[in-house]
C-alpha positions, -999 to +999 in steps of 0.1 A: +189-434+540+189-411+570+202-377+562+228-359+583+201-338+601+198-357+634+188-330+659+153-345+665+127-331+690+128-350+723+098-352+745+105-348+782+077-342+806+054-335+777+074-306+764+095-309+732+132-301+735+157-299+708+188-322+712+222-306+709+249-319+686+266-337+714+236-352+731+242-388+741+280-386+739+285-399+774+263-429+768+283-437+736+316-434+755+304-460+779+291-482+750+324-480+732+344-488+763+322-519+768+327-529+732+364-525+736+367-544+769+388-570+750+403-550+721+416-520+741+434-540+768+451-561+741+463-530+723+476-514+756+493-546+768+507-554+733+522-519+727+535-512+762+546-548+767+567-550+736+582-515+741+591-524+777+606-557+768+626-542+740+638-513+762+648-537+790+668-559+765+690-529+756+699-522+792+734-534+801+745-539+765+761-504+761+773-496+796+807-482+786+815-451+765+835-473+740+804-495+733+781-465+729+806-448+706+808-480+684+771-482+683+767-445+673+794-448+646+776-477+630+740-465+630+748-429+623+763-438+589+735-463+580+706-449+560+687-481+567+690-476+605+678-440+602+648-451+581+639-478+606+646-460+639+646-423+633+673-396+638+704-407+657+701-385+688+719-387+722+735-420+712+763-413+737+737-422+765+719-455+773+686-436+771+693-423+736+702-458+724+671-472+741+649-448+723+666-454+690+658-491+694+621-486+704+612-457+682+598-479+654+577-502+677+563-474+699+555-449+671+540-474+646+522-493+674+504-462+688+496-449+653+480-482+642+460-484+675+446-450+668+438-458+632+421-492+638+401-481+669+389-448+654+377-466+622+361-493+644+340-467+663+332-444+633+331-457+598+327-494+607+297-486+629+281-466+601+288-493+576+271-519+598+240-496+601+242-493+639+249-455+638+218-449+618+198-470+642+211-450+672+205-417+654+168-426+650+165-417+687+177-387+707+214-387+697+233-356+686+248-353+651+283-352+664+280-376+693+294-407+676+325-388+664+330-371+698+327-404+716+352-421+694+377-392+697+373-393+735+378-430+739+407-434+714+423-402+724+423-413+761+437-446+750+466-428+732+474-407+763+473-438+785+497-457+762+521-427+764+519-426+802+525-463+805+555-461+782+569-433+803+564-453+835+580-484+820+611-464+810+614-448+844+611-483+859+642-493+839+662-466+856+662-441+827+659-403+835+624-393+846+623-361+825+633-377+793+610-407+799+580-384+805+588-363+774+590-394+752+557-407+766+541-374+759+555-374+723+540-408+717+506-397+731+506-367+708+514-389+678+484-410+687+462-380+689+473-368+655+463-402+639+430-403+658+422-370+641+436-381+607+414-412+608+384-392+619+387-372+587+393-403+566+361-418+580+341-388+567+357-391+532+353-428+525+322-450+526+338-482+537+358-491+568+385-509+547+390-477+527+393-456+558+418-480+572+438-479+540+438-441+539+449-438+575+477-463+571+488-446+538+491-413+557+513-431+583+534-444+555+538-410+539+546-394+572+573-421+579+587-416+545+590-378+548+606-382+582+631-407+568+640-387+538+645-355+559+666-373+585+689-390+559+694-358+538+692-334+568+672-310+547+644-302+571+617-322+552+611-342+584+593-311+598+565-319+573+558-351+591+539-358+624+565-385+631+593-360+626+576-336+650+574-360+679+609-374+673+623-338+674+618-336+711+652-354+716+640-368+749+674-379+764+694-351+747+687-314+746+650-319+756+625-298+737+589-296+746+578-270+720+577-295+690+547-311+707+527-280+700+527-290+663+510-324+666+485-309+692+477-281+667+473-305+638+451-328+659+429-298+668+426-285+632+418-320+618+392-326+645+375-294+635+376-305+598+361-339+607+333-322+626+326-298+597+326-327+572+299-346+592+275-318+583+280-323+546+272-360+542+244-385+549+248-411+576+264-442+561+277-423+530+311-408+524+320-375+508+336-395+479+309-415+463+315-452+457+321-461+421+292-483+409+302-518+400+297-537+368+261-547+360+274-582+353+294-602+379+326-617+366+331-655+366+356-651+395+328-641+418+309-674+411+332-693+435+338-689+472+376-686+467+371-661+439+348-639+461+372-641+490+401-631+468+383-601+454+374-591+490+410-594+502+431-585+471+438-550+482+449-562+517+471-589+502+487-565+478+496-539+505+508-566+530+530-580+502+545-545+494+549-537+531+568-570+539+590-566+508+600-531+519+606-543+555+627-571+541+647-546+521+653-525+552+663-553+575+684-571+548+705-540+542+720-544+577+736-578+569+772-565+562+770-539+590+761-564+617+797-576+621+810-541+626+782-533+651+789-564+672+826-571+669+835-550+700+803-558+719+803-594+732+772-589+753+751-579+722+767-608+703+754-632+729+719-621+720+726-637+686+739-669+701+776-658+706+783-663+669+812-647+651+822-640+614+799-656+588+780-674+616+772-641+631+757-629+598+737-661+595+724-657+631+713-621+622+695-632+591+679-660+611+666-635+637+653-609+612+635-637+592+618-648+624+606-612+631+593-608+595+576-642+596+559-632+629+545-602+610+533-625+583+514-644+610+496-612+618+484-611+582+472-647+585+452-640+617+437-608+604+427-626+572+409-653+592+391-627+612+376-614+580+353-644+583+337-630+614+332-596+597+314-614+568+292-633+593+284-602+614+273-584+583+250-613+574+268-620+541+278-655+552+242-664+559+232-651+526+258-671+508+249-703+527+213-699+516+225-710+481+239-743+472+272-734+489+279-757+519+294-745+551+326-766+545+331-751+510+325-716+524+350-719+552+377-737+532+373-713+503+381-683+525+409-701+543+425-711+509+428-674+501+444-669+535+469-696+528+477-682+494+480-647+507+503-659+535+525-676+510+528-645+488+536-623+518+562-648+531+579-649+497+578-611+495+596-608+528+622-634+518+628-618+484+631-583+501+658-596+524+676-614+496+676-584+473+689-561+499+717-585+508+726-589+472+728-552+466+748-545+498+772-574+496+775-574+458+770-612+457+739-633+451+752-663+468+727-662+496+697-652+475+680-686+471+689-696+507+672-665+522+640-670+501+640-707+512+642-697+548+610-678+546+592-708+531+603-731+560+582-710+583+550-715+563+538-744+586+543-723+617+522-695+601+497-721+593+495-731+629+486-696+640+461-692+612+447-726+621+443-716+657+424-684+646+402-705+624+395-730+651+385-702+675+362-688+647+347-722+642+339-730+678+341-698+699+341-668+675+337-643+703+371-654+717+389-649+684+410-621+699+429-648+718+447-656+686+464-621+689+475-629+724+492-660+711+509-640+683+521-614+708+535-642+730+553-658+700+568-623+692+582-618+727+596-653+729+611-651+694+626-617+696+636-613+733+637-649+745+675-651+748+679-617+763+652-621+789+663-657+796+628-671+791+629-708+800+634-731+770+602-751+779+582-719+775+599-709+743+592-743+728+555-736+730+559-712+701+558-730+667+583-704+654+608-713+680+604-750+671+610-743+634+648-746+625+662-710+625+679-712+591+705-704+579+721-706+614+707-740+623+705-773+604+672-782+587+649-806+606+621-818+583+604-838+612+596-805+629+582-790+597+561-821+591+548-821+627+538-784+624+521-791+591+500-819+606+491-796+636+479-769+612+458-794+593+443-807+626+434-772+636+418-767+602+397-798+607+386-785+641+376-752+625+354-770+599+339-792+626+330-763+648+316-741+620+294-770+609+279-774+644+273-739+656+246-714+646+256-689+619+252-654+631+266-661+666+298-643+658 
């Protein structure tokens, strides 16, 4: 294994010259931008598009002081609302309400972008062996890390700027919009630096991702606890720092000094840590495995399950907690909407119990769309396995291509089912605790299962792209984003029904508000199976290693 000492003599014009620690950074920046020519635009369009659509949907719903006062009274007294959206600030203005509605999407979106892209260009490159290959030439010790920080940091700043432009375009105050965009950019920079440190500590990309996401979860938890108790604990969280700017209230720029300082310190820590480890290794040594493989690893599904068990577990926990948070709003929704007919129209103009059913139908749709993200990401693990040459190694045994593909997809289907049930149980448990009645428990869990064929269609599409055109696998994420916009904002944005019907989630009966239609569920099941067959046919025909 190559050691961390990478300043090699370079010969230029016959004279040896010693490379600096940043030699080659510019070349790597261009390389990373080329590698991200698909991923980066998708992240930018996804985050900014969803934030802009969400913000535009709020405009016009709270155009009178009475409506804004009713909204503020409802969410200020709701711990669940504060956990989801942040501190209730400037809710007497349309801008304040808009930020309260988009805080979750914008903050989590930019943090996840920073985490995933930083791991992609640091630890994942080392794990694949490409960094060691590049370091064999004239490449500075710190060049890979510096290039990753430049590319992902610039992407975070660009997202913040685009969010600010979109808010200004909606007619919101320029000063507050720019301040909020700057806050989101600073949050992204913090998590770029956090993930850079995580990439030095761990040896595997999955572990670095998990560590970065865990820091995000802890930061969100500290912010939530501090805002609910009003005890100042939120000042221990990067999320709390950026939300303290109060963009449309008493605007404060100084809290942004905290995330900028944290990002600078963590960057220095990451640079220092690169000197203390070998290329490809982490500061924390990987625990050696058992000398004897378990019987589970003797089958393709068993191997796939072992590879994805951590991911399935955390997705299950995350969707259960999200279900708890959303489900706790069930009894409050009537109070929130009884004096706001415009907002009620977004849920189909329902009233009373029908209004509550419409709300549960909407939040189950949102949760199921998140489950679809799990299904697509799980299918994309196949490409990772193939790129790392592990698929080719497995197929050199008696394992057939069909068995290999179906074994992995079986684990995807099982994981999707578990995550779906967890989301439904979370909503049902929260509703039972808040309402004091378990009358809707079984119904709400059943609602989540009705969407399984629709999730299967998205997973089948990702699998078909992997089977035939693995390099275009990112198109599955475009479809997921489209389904999200159609399902969440279709009514408010008045998207034509013909366009909305292209989403399998829109075609699925939105229980408990609508009546069950088994013919649609059967049709989506057949479509998912057809896509699965196409995936198998494509994988059997193409060359392995072309992913």
